[in-house]
N, C-alpha and C positions, 0 to 999 in steps of 0.2 A: 363635943364639937372640935374639929381640928383647927388649930391656929393658923392663920394666913402667914405665909413667909414674908419677911421684911421687904424684899424688893417688890413683890406684887402688892403689898400693903401701900407702899408709896406710889406705885403705878395706879392703884385704885383711886388714890387722892388726886393724882394728876388727871385721871379720866373724869372725875367729878368737876375739876377746875375747867376742863374742856367744854363742859356743858354751858358755861357762861359766854362762849364765843359768839361773835356777831358776824363772822365771815359766812358767806353762803356757798363756799367751795369746800373748805376743809376746816375742821375744828380741832385745834391743837391745845393741849393743856400741859403746862410745865410746872414742876416744883424743883426748888434747889434745896438740897439737904446736906448738912454737915454735922458730924458728930451726933448722928441720930436725932437731929433737930431740924425742922423745916425753917429755912431762912426766908424764903419768899415763894410766891406763886405768880403765874402769868398765863394769860390766854390771849387768843387772837382778837383784836378789835381796833377800831379807828382811834386815833389820838383823842384824849379827853376833850369833850366839847364838840367834836366833829361828828357828823352823821355816820352811822355804821352802814355797811352793806345791807344788813337786815332791815334797816330803816328805809333805805333807798329802794330796795327790792331788786337790786342787780349788783353784779360784780364786773368791774371794768375789764379785768383780765379774762374772765370767762366770756364776756360779750365779744372780745377781740379774738377769742379762741387761742389764747396764749398757753402753751404747754406748762405743766407743773415745773417749778424750779427756774423759770425764766421771767425776765422783765418785771422784777419786783418793784421797780421804781414807779410802776403804774398802779400798784396796790394801795388801797386806802388804809390798810391795817398795819399795826405793829405786831410782829410775831410773838408767840407765847414765850419763847426763849428770851427774846429781848425784853419783854415786859417783866419777866421774872428777874432778869439781870438789873434792869433799871431800878427795881424796888429793893435791891440788896446792896450792902456795903461790899466793896471789893475784898477787904480783909476777911469777911465772912465767907466769900466764895472761893478763896484760894484753897485748893484741895477738895472742894465740894463735889457732889454728884448732882447732875441734873436729870430728872425723870421726865420722860416725854411720851405723850399719848396722842394719837390722831384718830378722830372720828369723821366719817363721811357726813356732811351736813344733812343730806336728804335722808339717808337710811339710818343714821346714828350708829352704824356698825363700825367696828375697829378697822382701820386701814393698815394692813400689814406691809412691811417693807419700806415704810416712810423713813425719812431722815431729815436732819436740819438742812436748811438751804445754805448756800455759800456765805451769805451775809451773816446768818446766825452762827455758822461755824466760826467765822472770824471773831465775832463778838464773844462766843463761849471761850475761845482760846485766850483772848485778851482779859477776860474776867478771871482767869486762873482756875476755872473749873477743870477737874482732872478726869471725870468720867461722865458719859451720857448713857442712860439706860432707856431703850425705846421698846415699847410694848408692841408685839405683833398679834398676839391672841390673848385671851383672858389669863393664860398662865405662862405663855412664852414671850421672851424678850431677848433683845440683843444688848450686850454691854460693849460700849465703844470707849477705848482709851483715847482721850483727846490728843495725846502725844502722837497717835497715828495720823491725825489730821494735819499735824505739823510736819511730821516726817514724810508723809505721802501727800504732798500738796497738790490736790487735784486741780487747783486753779492754774497751774503751770501747763496742764494738758488740755485746757479748753473744754473740760467736761461741763455739760449743762444739765440742769434738772437734777433729780434725785431718785 
């Protein structure tokens, strides 16, 4: 049996984490890894103790037909990247890699071309994470140098969505 490469191994774990999501739009799973050790995990869901969209049976942003990447203040959930960061110590995240996978809620299929939202990008930058690896297919992924998000600040250009 051929051994799974390390990046896809961690992306497989992030994909399993995504299966815990309670969002009825997109299911993201994130893990933070440093020195070949998983520091924390996170998935999309309402803050602890609050009702999830899966419990309510609706998504406010979807009901209002808000495009992806916009008006996150209306979302009930905390994003996967943020939940992973909340669960980790900053000293452990400095120089770490965040692995990110997105599944469509209804089909459970991978959603290629996804990216962190503007709020999560800012949080990732401040956490000191150096790299984000995002799965597009079962074997293909993109590696993002977080420094690029700093150097090429899309918030100055009024770019919306992802």
